[in-house]
MDAnalysis code that builds the backbone (N, CA, C; Angstrom):
import MDAnalysis as mda
import numpy as np

u = mda.Universe.empty(228, n_residues=76, atom_resindex=np.repeat(np.arange(76), 3), trajectory=True)
u.add_TopologyAttr("name", ["N", "CA", "C"] * 76)
u.add_TopologyAttr("resid", np.arange(1, 77))
u.add_TopologyAttr("resname", ["UNK", "UNK", "UNK", "UNK", "UNK", "UNK", "UNK", "UNK", "UNK", "UNK", "UNK", "UNK", "UNK", "UNK", "UNK", "UNK", "UNK", "UNK", "UNK", "UNK", "UNK", "UNK", "UNK", "UNK", "UNK", "UNK", "UNK", "UNK", "UNK", "UNK", "UNK", "UNK", "UNK", "UNK", "UNK", "UNK", "UNK", "UNK", "UNK", "UNK", "UNK", "UNK", "UNK", "UNK", "UNK", "UNK", "UNK", "UNK", "UNK", "UNK", "UNK", "UNK", "UNK", "UNK", "UNK", "UNK", "UNK", "UNK", "UNK", "UNK", "UNK", "UNK", "UNK", "UNK", "UNK", "UNK", "UNK", "UNK", "UNK", "UNK", "UNK", "UNK", "UNK", "UNK", "UNK", "UNK"])
u.atoms.positions = np.array([
    [121.288, -67.011, 60.637],
    [121.503, -65.657, 60.142],
    [122.939, -65.517, 59.668],
    [123.075, -64.724, 58.664],
    [124.406, -64.347, 58.182],
    [124.508, -62.835, 58.258],
    [125.582, -62.317, 58.844],
    [125.829, -60.907, 58.938],
    [126.953, -60.531, 57.971],
    [126.584, -59.751, 57.005],
    [127.542, -59.296, 55.940],
    [128.143, -57.993, 56.470],
    [129.249, -58.150, 57.209],
    [129.878, -57.018, 57.869],
    [131.155, -56.594, 57.098],
    [130.978, -56.186, 55.865],
    [132.099, -55.859, 55.009],
    [132.864, -54.674, 55.570],
    [132.272, -53.857, 56.365],
    [132.944, -52.641, 56.885],
    [133.165, -52.703, 58.419],
    [133.259, -53.893, 58.922],
    [133.314, -54.101, 60.369],
    [134.490, -53.338, 61.039],
    [135.674, -53.465, 60.479],
    [136.837, -52.784, 61.095],
    [136.651, -51.274, 61.077],
    [136.161, -50.728, 59.974],
    [135.943, -49.267, 59.869],
    [134.891, -48.855, 60.891],
    [133.822, -49.647, 61.024],
    [132.789, -49.277, 61.971],
    [133.314, -49.306, 63.395],
    [134.082, -50.343, 63.760],
    [134.605, -50.414, 65.091],
    [135.560, -49.276, 65.336],
    [136.352, -48.907, 64.386],
    [137.291, -47.790, 64.555],
    [136.580, -46.430, 64.717],
    [135.483, -46.232, 64.004],
    [134.829, -44.913, 64.042],
    [133.679, -44.845, 65.024],
    [133.090, -45.883, 65.363],
    [131.891, -45.901, 66.244],
    [131.964, -46.884, 67.405],
    [132.270, -48.130, 67.060],
    [132.321, -49.254, 68.007],
    [130.970, -49.712, 68.427],
    [130.921, -50.737, 69.265],
    [129.681, -51.331, 69.730],
    [129.701, -51.376, 71.284],
    [128.513, -51.595, 71.851],
    [128.422, -51.722, 73.312],
    [129.027, -53.063, 73.780],
    [128.828, -54.089, 72.944],
    [129.386, -55.426, 73.218],
    [130.241, -55.854, 72.037],
    [131.152, -56.744, 72.274],
    [131.984, -57.239, 71.194],
    [131.098, -57.839, 70.062],
    [131.190, -57.305, 68.861],
    [130.335, -57.735, 67.769],
    [130.402, -59.230, 67.511],
    [131.592, -59.782, 67.506],
    [131.744, -61.194, 67.160],
    [131.032, -62.089, 68.137],
    [130.919, -61.708, 69.392],
    [130.216, -62.543, 70.380],
    [128.760, -62.138, 70.571],
    [128.366, -61.039, 69.973],
    [127.018, -60.506, 70.180],
    [126.009, -61.034, 69.130],
    [126.403, -60.976, 67.847],
    [125.479, -61.270, 66.796],
    [125.123, -62.781, 66.793],
    [123.840, -63.109, 66.518],
    [123.383, -64.485, 66.571],
    [123.521, -65.212, 65.217],
    [124.700, -65.213, 64.690],
    [124.896, -65.940, 63.397],
    [126.292, -65.757, 62.890],
    [126.470, -66.276, 61.699],
    [127.803, -66.213, 61.055],
    [128.128, -64.817, 60.572],
    [129.340, -64.388, 60.771],
    [129.825, -63.086, 60.297],
    [130.722, -63.329, 59.095],
    [130.414, -62.640, 57.981],
    [131.282, -62.710, 56.818],
    [131.666, -61.273, 56.434],
    [132.817, -61.130, 55.831],
    [133.257, -59.791, 55.521],
    [133.591, -59.560, 54.023],
    [133.258, -60.561, 53.234],
    [133.445, -60.411, 51.800],
    [132.291, -61.024, 51.051],
    [132.048, -60.572, 49.871],
    [130.954, -61.084, 49.064],
    [131.133, -62.576, 48.769],
    [132.388, -62.955, 48.492],
    [132.660, -64.417, 48.287],
    [132.342, -65.249, 49.506],
    [132.706, -64.725, 50.684],
    [132.408, -65.477, 51.924],
    [130.862, -65.533, 52.135],
    [130.138, -64.448, 51.786],
    [128.711, -64.485, 51.872],
    [128.131, -65.528, 50.987],
    [128.579, -65.572, 49.716],
    [128.083, -66.567, 48.759],
    [128.376, -67.971, 49.253],
    [129.596, -68.210, 49.775],
    [129.965, -69.519, 50.303],
    [129.046, -69.922, 51.455],
    [128.790, -68.973, 52.387],
    [127.924, -69.284, 53.526],
    [126.507, -69.632, 53.084],
    [126.014, -68.856, 52.103],
    [124.690, -69.157, 51.589],
    [124.620, -70.471, 50.838],
    [125.598, -70.760, 50.002],
    [125.671, -71.988, 49.250],
    [125.734, -73.195, 50.150],
    [126.449, -73.058, 51.260],
    [126.643, -74.177, 52.209],
    [125.656, -74.191, 53.360],
    [124.711, -73.237, 53.337],
    [123.751, -73.061, 54.432],
    [124.420, -73.046, 55.781],
    [125.490, -72.243, 55.832],
    [126.290, -72.114, 57.072],
    [125.833, -70.863, 57.817],
    [124.872, -71.029, 58.644],
    [124.214, -69.892, 59.341],
    [124.601, -69.783, 60.794],
    [125.282, -70.784, 61.335],
    [125.526, -70.778, 62.799],
    [124.315, -70.561, 63.627],
    [123.270, -71.286, 63.293],
    [121.968, -71.141, 63.952],
    [121.987, -71.459, 65.442],
    [123.003, -72.191, 65.895],
    [123.059, -72.478, 67.338],
    [123.236, -71.228, 68.196],
    [123.595, -70.113, 67.546],
    [123.736, -68.856, 68.310],
    [122.431, -68.131, 68.552],
    [121.388, -68.529, 67.841],
    [120.118, -67.740, 67.902],
    [119.432, -67.918, 69.253],
    [119.251, -69.123, 69.737],
    [118.537, -69.323, 70.981],
    [119.178, -68.616, 72.164],
    [120.488, -68.697, 72.364],
    [121.094, -67.938, 73.474],
    [120.858, -66.417, 73.300],
    [120.911, -65.926, 72.087],
    [120.650, -64.510, 71.817],
    [119.201, -64.186, 72.225],
    [118.228, -64.947, 71.797],
    [116.855, -64.690, 72.131],
    [116.631, -64.767, 73.658],
    [117.225, -65.747, 74.294],
    [117.068, -65.874, 75.738],
    [117.631, -64.687, 76.476],
    [118.724, -64.097, 75.956],
    [119.354, -62.992, 76.613],
    [118.584, -61.661, 76.389],
    [118.025, -61.501, 75.184],
    [117.520, -60.169, 74.837],
    [115.982, -60.040, 74.762],
    [115.303, -61.212, 74.844],
    [113.827, -61.121, 74.687],
    [113.133, -61.880, 75.852],
    [112.479, -61.099, 76.662],
    [111.805, -61.682, 77.837],
    [110.682, -62.627, 77.405],
    [109.902, -62.205, 76.407],
    [108.786, -63.000, 75.941],
    [109.062, -63.475, 74.565],
    [108.829, -64.743, 74.279],
    [109.058, -65.362, 72.981],
    [107.844, -66.221, 72.594],
    [106.668, -65.696, 72.923],
    [105.457, -66.479, 72.706],
    [104.580, -65.940, 71.588],
    [105.048, -64.943, 70.835],
    [104.262, -64.420, 69.746],
    [103.105, -63.555, 70.135],
    [103.071, -63.089, 71.395],
    [101.949, -62.292, 71.862],
    [102.330, -60.879, 72.272],
    [103.421, -60.392, 71.727],
    [103.921, -59.066, 72.080],
    [102.942, -57.955, 71.746],
    [102.284, -58.024, 70.590],
    [101.328, -57.002, 70.190],
    [100.128, -57.016, 71.107],
    [99.716, -58.190, 71.512],
    [98.576, -58.260, 72.454],
    [98.977, -57.601, 73.785],
    [100.156, -57.862, 74.269],
    [100.606, -57.260, 75.579],
    [100.691, -55.742, 75.402],
    [101.191, -55.264, 74.277],
    [101.305, -53.824, 74.057],
    [99.936, -53.178, 74.073],
    [99.013, -53.738, 73.354],
    [97.613, -53.171, 73.298],
    [97.010, -53.163, 74.646],
    [97.187, -54.269, 75.422],
    [96.616, -54.314, 76.783],
    [97.252, -53.268, 77.697],
    [98.556, -53.069, 77.569],
    [99.222, -52.053, 78.342],
    [98.769, -50.625, 78.003],
    [98.548, -50.402, 76.683],
    [98.095, -49.072, 76.244],
    [96.671, -48.779, 76.559],
    [95.808, -49.767, 76.325],
    [94.354, -49.504, 76.448],
    [93.664, -50.265, 77.507],
    [94.373, -51.077, 78.308],
    [93.799, -51.851, 79.356],
    [93.242, -53.189, 78.829],
    [92.889, -54.059, 79.768],
    [92.448, -55.395, 79.339],
    [91.098, -55.326, 78.772],
])
């Protein structure tokens, strides 16, 4: 994933995040259009950050979330 955070400093100044953005997002952060194009051209996604993000934020990663939701709402 590539995060095009052109307004990151402004956002942090006016709102901020619960966690440090740079260590939270599961991919490369770019702040200019040229950097975005370079990352896309070079396929520089920092994909190694995705699995730790999923492990931290998603209890189930088996593709059956809708099934669990329906069972919880309507019973088995």
